[in-house]
Structures are given as structure tokens and as C-alpha cells.
mmCIF file as gemmi writes it, N, C-alpha and C atoms, coordinates in Angstrom:
data_model
loop_
_atom_site.group_PDB
_atom_site.id
_atom_site.type_symbol
_atom_site.label_atom_id
_atom_site.label_alt_id
_atom_site.label_comp_id
_atom_site.label_asym_id
_atom_site.label_entity_id
_atom_site.label_seq_id
_atom_site.pdbx_PDB_ins_code
_atom_site.Cartn_x
_atom_site.Cartn_y
_atom_site.Cartn_z
_atom_site.occupancy
_atom_site.B_iso_or_equiv
_atom_site.pdbx_formal_charge
_atom_site.auth_seq_id
_atom_site.auth_asym_id
_atom_site.pdbx_PDB_model_num
ATOM 1 N N . UNK Axp A 1 ? -12.163 24.16 1.483 1 0 ? 1 A 1
ATOM 2 C CA . UNK Axp A 1 ? -11.699 22.989 0.679 1 0 ? 1 A 1
ATOM 3 C C . UNK Axp A 1 ? -11.01 22.002 1.63 1 0 ? 1 A 1
ATOM 4 N N . UNK Axp A 2 ? -11.38 20.682 1.517 1 0 ? 2 A 1
ATOM 5 C CA . UNK Axp A 2 ? -10.789 19.638 2.261 1 0 ? 2 A 1
ATOM 6 C C . UNK Axp A 2 ? -9.575 19.019 1.507 1 0 ? 2 A 1
ATOM 7 N N . UNK Axp A 3 ? -8.533 18.885 2.166 1 0 ? 3 A 1
ATOM 8 C CA . UNK Axp A 3 ? -7.411 18.33 1.534 1 0 ? 3 A 1
ATOM 9 C C . UNK Axp A 3 ? -7.026 16.941 2.236 1 0 ? 3 A 1
ATOM 10 N N . UNK Axp A 4 ? -6.756 15.962 1.459 1 0 ? 4 A 1
ATOM 11 C CA . UNK Axp A 4 ? -6.414 14.66 2.028 1 0 ? 4 A 1
ATOM 12 C C . UNK Axp A 4 ? -4.835 14.461 1.95 1 0 ? 4 A 1
ATOM 13 N N . UNK Axp A 5 ? -4.272 14.006 2.961 1 0 ? 5 A 1
ATOM 14 C CA . UNK Axp A 5 ? -2.826 13.736 2.984 1 0 ? 5 A 1
ATOM 15 C C . UNK Axp A 5 ? -2.631 12.226 3.131 1 0 ? 5 A 1
ATOM 16 N N . UNK Axp A 6 ? -1.702 11.607 2.328 1 0 ? 6 A 1
ATOM 17 C CA . UNK Axp A 6 ? -1.473 10.185 2.5 1 0 ? 6 A 1
ATOM 18 C C . UNK Axp A 6 ? 0.009 10.009 2.834 1 0 ? 6 A 1
ATOM 19 N N . UNK Axp A 7 ? 0.306 9.21 3.781 1 0 ? 7 A 1
ATOM 20 C CA . UNK Axp A 7 ? 1.68 8.894 4.063 1 0 ? 7 A 1
ATOM 21 C C . UNK Axp A 7 ? 2.068 7.739 3.106 1 0 ? 7 A 1
ATOM 22 N N . UNK Axp A 8 ? 3.285 7.805 2.64 1 0 ? 8 A 1
ATOM 23 C CA . UNK Axp A 8 ? 3.846 6.731 1.784 1 0 ? 8 A 1
ATOM 24 C C . UNK Axp A 8 ? 5.032 6.086 2.489 1 0 ? 8 A 1
ATOM 25 N N . UNK Axp A 9 ? 4.943 4.805 2.753 1 0 ? 9 A 1
ATOM 26 C CA . UNK Axp A 9 ? 5.961 4.128 3.421 1 0 ? 9 A 1
ATOM 27 C C . UNK Axp A 9 ? 6.833 3.299 2.452 1 0 ? 9 A 1
ATOM 28 N N . UNK Axp A 10 ? 8.079 3.311 2.597 1 0 ? 10 A 1
ATOM 29 C CA . UNK Axp A 10 ? 8.939 2.518 1.733 1 0 ? 10 A 1
ATOM 30 C C . UNK Axp A 10 ? 8.922 1.079 2.196 1 0 ? 10 A 1
ATOM 31 N N . UNK Axp A 11 ? 8.88 0.075 1.284 1 0 ? 11 A 1
ATOM 32 C CA . UNK Axp A 11 ? 8.913 -1.326 1.549 1 0 ? 11 A 1
ATOM 33 C C . UNK Axp A 11 ? 10.051 -1.918 0.784 1 0 ? 11 A 1
ATOM 34 N N . UNK Axp A 12 ? 10.561 -3.025 1.294 1 0 ? 12 A 1
ATOM 35 C CA . UNK Axp A 12 ? 11.727 -3.712 0.719 1 0 ? 12 A 1
ATOM 36 C C . UNK Axp A 12 ? 11.383 -5.087 0.265 1 0 ? 12 A 1
ATOM 37 N N . UNK Axp A 13 ? 10.193 -5.687 0.74 1 0 ? 13 A 1
ATOM 38 C CA . UNK Axp A 13 ? 9.85 -7.047 0.448 1 0 ? 13 A 1
ATOM 39 C C . UNK Axp A 13 ? 8.375 -7.038 0.334 1 0 ? 13 A 1
ATOM 40 N N . UNK Axp A 14 ? 7.914 -7.121 -1.004 1 0 ? 14 A 1
ATOM 41 C CA . UNK Axp A 14 ? 6.488 -7 -1.341 1 0 ? 14 A 1
ATOM 42 C C . UNK Axp A 14 ? 5.693 -8.178 -0.679 1 0 ? 14 A 1
ATOM 43 N N . UNK Axp A 15 ? 6.164 -9.379 -0.754 1 0 ? 15 A 1
ATOM 44 C CA . UNK Axp A 15 ? 5.515 -10.526 -0.202 1 0 ? 15 A 1
ATOM 45 C C . UNK Axp A 15 ? 5.252 -10.348 1.279 1 0 ? 15 A 1
ATOM 46 N N . UNK Axp A 16 ? 6.29 -10.011 2.008 1 0 ? 16 A 1
ATOM 47 C CA . UNK Axp A 16 ? 6.178 -9.936 3.501 1 0 ? 16 A 1
ATOM 48 C C . UNK Axp A 16 ? 5.292 -8.776 3.84 1 0 ? 16 A 1
ATOM 49 N N . UNK Axp A 17 ? 5.353 -7.633 3.036 1 0 ? 17 A 1
ATOM 50 C CA . UNK Axp A 17 ? 4.451 -6.493 3.25 1 0 ? 17 A 1
ATOM 51 C C . UNK Axp A 17 ? 3.044 -6.844 3.106 1 0 ? 17 A 1
ATOM 52 N N . UNK Axp A 18 ? 2.741 -7.564 2.05 1 0 ? 18 A 1
ATOM 53 C CA . UNK Axp A 18 ? 1.344 -8.023 1.818 1 0 ? 18 A 1
ATOM 54 C C . UNK Axp A 18 ? 0.807 -8.966 3.003 1 0 ? 18 A 1
ATOM 55 N N . UNK Axp A 19 ? 1.696 -9.89 3.435 1 0 ? 19 A 1
ATOM 56 C CA . UNK Axp A 19 ? 1.32 -10.698 4.516 1 0 ? 19 A 1
ATOM 57 C C . UNK Axp A 19 ? 1.055 -9.927 5.839 1 0 ? 19 A 1
ATOM 58 N N . UNK Axp A 20 ? 1.88 -8.959 6.114 1 0 ? 20 A 1
ATOM 59 C CA . UNK Axp A 20 ? 1.822 -8.104 7.338 1 0 ? 20 A 1
ATOM 60 C C . UNK Axp A 20 ? 0.575 -7.279 7.324 1 0 ? 20 A 1
ATOM 61 N N . UNK Axp A 21 ? 0.321 -6.411 6.233 1 0 ? 21 A 1
ATOM 62 C CA . UNK Axp A 21 ? -0.759 -5.554 6.223 1 0 ? 21 A 1
ATOM 63 C C . UNK Axp A 21 ? -2.077 -6.104 5.856 1 0 ? 21 A 1
ATOM 64 N N . UNK Axp A 22 ? -2.147 -7.091 4.924 1 0 ? 22 A 1
ATOM 65 C CA . UNK Axp A 22 ? -3.452 -7.674 4.484 1 0 ? 22 A 1
ATOM 66 C C . UNK Axp A 22 ? -3.81 -8.821 5.307 1 0 ? 22 A 1
ATOM 67 N N . UNK Axp A 23 ? -2.911 -9.768 5.58 1 0 ? 23 A 1
ATOM 68 C CA . UNK Axp A 23 ? -3.266 -10.925 6.387 1 0 ? 23 A 1
ATOM 69 C C . UNK Axp A 23 ? -3.174 -10.64 7.9 1 0 ? 23 A 1
ATOM 70 N N . UNK Axp A 24 ? -2.148 -10.04 8.308 1 0 ? 24 A 1
ATOM 71 C CA . UNK Axp A 24 ? -1.9 -9.856 9.668 1 0 ? 24 A 1
ATOM 72 C C . UNK Axp A 24 ? -2.709 -8.714 10.341 1 0 ? 24 A 1
ATOM 73 N N . UNK Axp A 25 ? -2.769 -7.535 9.706 1 0 ? 25 A 1
ATOM 74 C CA . UNK Axp A 25 ? -3.502 -6.375 10.296 1 0 ? 25 A 1
ATOM 75 C C . UNK Axp A 25 ? -4.85 -6.181 9.711 1 0 ? 25 A 1
ATOM 76 N N . UNK Axp A 26 ? -5.265 -6.988 8.707 1 0 ? 26 A 1
ATOM 77 C CA . UNK Axp A 26 ? -6.621 -6.878 8.19 1 0 ? 26 A 1
ATOM 78 C C . UNK Axp A 26 ? -6.911 -5.689 7.288 1 0 ? 26 A 1
ATOM 79 N N . UNK Axp A 27 ? -5.845 -5.052 6.674 1 0 ? 27 A 1
ATOM 80 C CA . UNK Axp A 27 ? -6.088 -4.083 5.699 1 0 ? 27 A 1
ATOM 81 C C . UNK Axp A 27 ? -6.576 -4.585 4.384 1 0 ? 27 A 1
ATOM 82 N N . UNK Axp A 28 ? -7.283 -3.757 3.616 1 0 ? 28 A 1
ATOM 83 C CA . UNK Axp A 28 ? -7.711 -4.123 2.288 1 0 ? 28 A 1
ATOM 84 C C . UNK Axp A 28 ? -6.862 -3.475 1.233 1 0 ? 28 A 1
ATOM 85 N N . UNK Axp A 29 ? -6.596 -4.179 0.232 1 0 ? 29 A 1
ATOM 86 C CA . UNK Axp A 29 ? -5.795 -3.593 -0.884 1 0 ? 29 A 1
ATOM 87 C C . UNK Axp A 29 ? -6.736 -2.808 -1.764 1 0 ? 29 A 1
ATOM 88 N N . UNK Axp A 30 ? -6.532 -1.552 -1.796 1 0 ? 30 A 1
ATOM 89 C CA . UNK Axp A 30 ? -7.379 -0.595 -2.63 1 0 ? 30 A 1
ATOM 90 C C . UNK Axp A 30 ? -6.944 -0.609 -4.16 1 0 ? 30 A 1
ATOM 91 N N . UNK Axp A 31 ? -5.711 -0.536 -4.336 1 0 ? 31 A 1
ATOM 92 C CA . UNK Axp A 31 ? -5.139 -0.549 -5.67 1 0 ? 31 A 1
ATOM 93 C C . UNK Axp A 31 ? -3.686 -0.73 -5.724 1 0 ? 31 A 1
ATOM 94 N N . UNK Axp A 32 ? -3.085 -1.199 -6.798 1 0 ? 32 A 1
ATOM 95 C CA . UNK Axp A 32 ? -1.663 -1.243 -6.965 1 0 ? 32 A 1
ATOM 96 C C . UNK Axp A 32 ? -1.28 -0.887 -8.367 1 0 ? 32 A 1
ATOM 97 N N . UNK Axp A 33 ? -0.136 -0.403 -8.641 1 0 ? 33 A 1
ATOM 98 C CA . UNK Axp A 33 ? 0.32 0.003 -9.895 1 0 ? 33 A 1
ATOM 99 C C . UNK Axp A 33 ? 1.817 -0.235 -10.072 1 0 ? 33 A 1
ATOM 100 N N . UNK Axp A 34 ? 2.182 -0.632 -11.306 1 0 ? 34 A 1
ATOM 101 C CA . UNK Axp A 34 ? 3.598 -0.776 -11.774 1 0 ? 34 A 1
ATOM 102 C C . UNK Axp A 34 ? 3.718 -0.078 -13.068 1 0 ? 34 A 1
ATOM 103 N N . UNK Axp A 35 ? 4.905 0.559 -13.287 1 0 ? 35 A 1
ATOM 104 C CA . UNK Axp A 35 ? 5.063 1.164 -14.629 1 0 ? 35 A 1
ATOM 105 C C . UNK Axp A 35 ? 5.439 0.126 -15.711 1 0 ? 35 A 1
ATOM 106 N N . UNK Axp A 36 ? 5.826 -1.103 -15.312 1 0 ? 36 A 1
ATOM 107 C CA . UNK Axp A 36 ? 6.238 -2.114 -16.213 1 0 ? 36 A 1
ATOM 108 C C . UNK Axp A 36 ? 6.221 -3.433 -15.514 1 0 ? 36 A 1
ATOM 109 N N . UNK Axp A 37 ? 6.38 -4.599 -16.196 1 0 ? 37 A 1
ATOM 110 C CA . UNK Axp A 37 ? 6.278 -5.899 -15.596 1 0 ? 37 A 1
ATOM 111 C C . UNK Axp A 37 ? 7.285 -6.114 -14.458 1 0 ? 37 A 1
ATOM 112 N N . UNK Axp A 38 ? 8.475 -5.655 -14.569 1 0 ? 38 A 1
ATOM 113 C CA . UNK Axp A 38 ? 9.534 -5.866 -13.463 1 0 ? 38 A 1
ATOM 114 C C . UNK Axp A 38 ? 9.842 -4.623 -12.715 1 0 ? 38 A 1
ATOM 115 N N . UNK Axp A 39 ? 8.873 -3.705 -12.665 1 0 ? 39 A 1
ATOM 116 C CA . UNK Axp A 39 ? 9.137 -2.386 -11.949 1 0 ? 39 A 1
ATOM 117 C C . UNK Axp A 39 ? 8.619 -2.578 -10.497 1 0 ? 39 A 1
ATOM 118 N N . UNK Axp A 40 ? 9.039 -1.653 -9.662 1 0 ? 40 A 1
ATOM 119 C CA . UNK Axp A 40 ? 8.539 -1.681 -8.198 1 0 ? 40 A 1
ATOM 120 C C . UNK Axp A 40 ? 6.977 -1.435 -8.144 1 0 ? 40 A 1
ATOM 121 N N . UNK Axp A 41 ? 6.426 -2.039 -7.112 1 0 ? 41 A 1
ATOM 122 C CA . UNK Axp A 41 ? 5.062 -1.815 -6.924 1 0 ? 41 A 1
ATOM 123 C C . UNK Axp A 41 ? 4.813 -0.495 -6.029 1 0 ? 41 A 1
ATOM 124 N N . UNK Axp A 42 ? 3.671 0.08 -6.4 1 0 ? 42 A 1
ATOM 125 C CA . UNK Axp A 42 ? 3.118 1.24 -5.697 1 0 ? 42 A 1
ATOM 126 C C . UNK Axp A 42 ? 1.739 0.881 -5.296 1 0 ? 42 A 1
ATOM 127 N N . UNK Axp A 43 ? 1.281 0.772 -4.006 1 0 ? 43 A 1
ATOM 128 C CA . UNK Axp A 43 ? 0.009 0.353 -3.718 1 0 ? 43 A 1
ATOM 129 C C . UNK Axp A 43 ? -0.614 1.15 -2.494 1 0 ? 43 A 1
ATOM 130 N N . UNK Axp A 44 ? -1.878 1.052 -2.397 1 0 ? 44 A 1
ATOM 131 C CA . UNK Axp A 44 ? -2.604 1.732 -1.326 1 0 ? 44 A 1
ATOM 132 C C . UNK Axp A 44 ? -3.373 0.642 -0.527 1 0 ? 44 A 1
ATOM 133 N N . UNK Axp A 45 ? -3.338 0.64 0.753 1 0 ? 45 A 1
ATOM 134 C CA . UNK Axp A 45 ? -4.126 -0.216 1.595 1 0 ? 45 A 1
ATOM 135 C C . UNK Axp A 45 ? -4.902 0.663 2.588 1 0 ? 45 A 1
ATOM 136 N N . UNK Axp A 46 ? -6.044 0.169 2.962 1 0 ? 46 A 1
ATOM 137 C CA . UNK Axp A 46 ? -6.865 0.872 3.902 1 0 ? 46 A 1
ATOM 138 C C . UNK Axp A 46 ? -7.618 -0.056 4.885 1 0 ? 46 A 1
ATOM 139 N N . UNK Axp A 47 ? -7.996 0.623 5.971 1 0 ? 47 A 1
ATOM 140 C CA . UNK Axp A 47 ? -8.78 -0.102 7.088 1 0 ? 47 A 1
ATOM 141 C C . UNK Axp A 47 ? -9.514 0.965 7.864 1 0 ? 47 A 1
ATOM 142 N N . UNK Axp A 48 ? -10.772 0.777 7.965 1 0 ? 48 A 1
ATOM 143 C CA . UNK Axp A 48 ? -11.642 1.597 8.827 1 0 ? 48 A 1
ATOM 144 C C . UNK Axp A 48 ? -11.543 3.11 8.395 1 0 ? 48 A 1
ATOM 145 N N . UNK Axp A 49 ? -11.523 3.392 7.146 1 0 ? 49 A 1
ATOM 146 C CA . UNK Axp A 49 ? -11.502 4.746 6.637 1 0 ? 49 A 1
ATOM 147 C C . UNK Axp A 49 ? -10.148 5.421 6.63 1 0 ? 49 A 1
ATOM 148 N N . UNK Axp A 50 ? -9.128 4.745 7.04 1 0 ? 50 A 1
ATOM 149 C CA . UNK Axp A 50 ? -7.774 5.251 6.933 1 0 ? 50 A 1
ATOM 150 C C . UNK Axp A 50 ? -6.994 4.525 5.862 1 0 ? 50 A 1
ATOM 151 N N . UNK Axp A 51 ? -6.113 5.325 5.18 1 0 ? 51 A 1
ATOM 152 C CA . UNK Axp A 51 ? -5.383 4.719 4.08 1 0 ? 51 A 1
ATOM 153 C C . UNK Axp A 51 ? -3.897 5.103 4.183 1 0 ? 51 A 1
ATOM 154 N N . UNK Axp A 52 ? -3.004 4.189 3.735 1 0 ? 52 A 1
ATOM 155 C CA . UNK Axp A 52 ? -1.61 4.526 3.59 1 0 ? 52 A 1
ATOM 156 C C . UNK Axp A 52 ? -1.121 3.994 2.275 1 0 ? 52 A 1
ATOM 157 N N . UNK Axp A 53 ? -0.104 4.502 1.742 1 0 ? 53 A 1
ATOM 158 C CA . UNK Axp A 53 ? 0.485 4.053 0.487 1 0 ? 53 A 1
ATOM 159 C C . UNK Axp A 53 ? 1.812 3.461 0.736 1 0 ? 53 A 1
ATOM 160 N N . UNK Axp A 54 ? 2.098 2.412 0.014 1 0 ? 54 A 1
ATOM 161 C CA . UNK Axp A 54 ? 3.386 1.548 0.16 1 0 ? 54 A 1
ATOM 162 C C . UNK Axp A 54 ? 4.006 1.559 -1.118 1 0 ? 54 A 1
ATOM 163 N N . UNK Axp A 55 ? 5.461 1.8 -1.18 1 0 ? 55 A 1
ATOM 164 C CA . UNK Axp A 55 ? 6.123 1.816 -2.421 1 0 ? 55 A 1
ATOM 165 C C . UNK Axp A 55 ? 7.546 1.174 -2.168 1 0 ? 55 A 1
ATOM 166 N N . UNK Axp A 56 ? 7.914 0.362 -3.213 1 0 ? 56 A 1
ATOM 167 C CA . UNK Axp A 56 ? 9.251 -0.261 -3.165 1 0 ? 56 A 1
ATOM 168 C C . UNK Axp A 56 ? 10.226 0.737 -3.541 1 0 ? 56 A 1
């Protein structure tokens, strides 16, 4: 059985994080989730088959 492990990194500024990972490093946004309109974001970004999760 293959098991996948994802690192989850804490972020403090969503706009700067998007700029860094998506615009700067060329990651793709796979998905994002919030439990409510003003709740913290939880997202996954990936590049070249590698993925990491980011959470406020």
C-alpha cells in the first residue's frame, strides 16, 4: 500500500503567500477551502508532481 504524506506550512499573509508560490515559484493552485466567509484559508499548491499544503 502506498501512502502519501503532505507537509502543511503555516502562513500569515495569504496575498503574499499566493504571490510567492504561484507567481514567483510557478506553483499551481490545486484547491482551497474555508469553513466560512471570514475563516482562514487552507490550500494546496503543486509543481512537477510535488504538493504542499498551506494554512493560515
